[in-house]
C-alpha angles and dihedrals in degrees: 000000000000117000133191120217115202135192096027118167109266091235093057117118127212090255091056091054092048091051091057091058101038089076088067102045148299118331120214094189146348124201120183108199112234131195107248093213102045099024090226129126118273089213100255139083143185119232123188116203123199098227127042095218091054090050090051090052091048090052091050094047101038103037106102094010125127124260107182104318094330129096103225129211122216126188142146112285117239 
């Protein structure tokens, strides 16, 4: 299942995002969206988890949690 993670701290790296989700299962991919002009994070990422039930648990546990100083949002990507 592909998830979108919103409101990430701008200084987060792809590895930091992946670490948040590894506690809930296997990750097939993690893509932190970067601004092409500045090279800095846009504050959101896509995470693909191997198993749907693990993704659902990650959504339940991480949605509304803190990452740095930010309250992140996690949901299934369209």
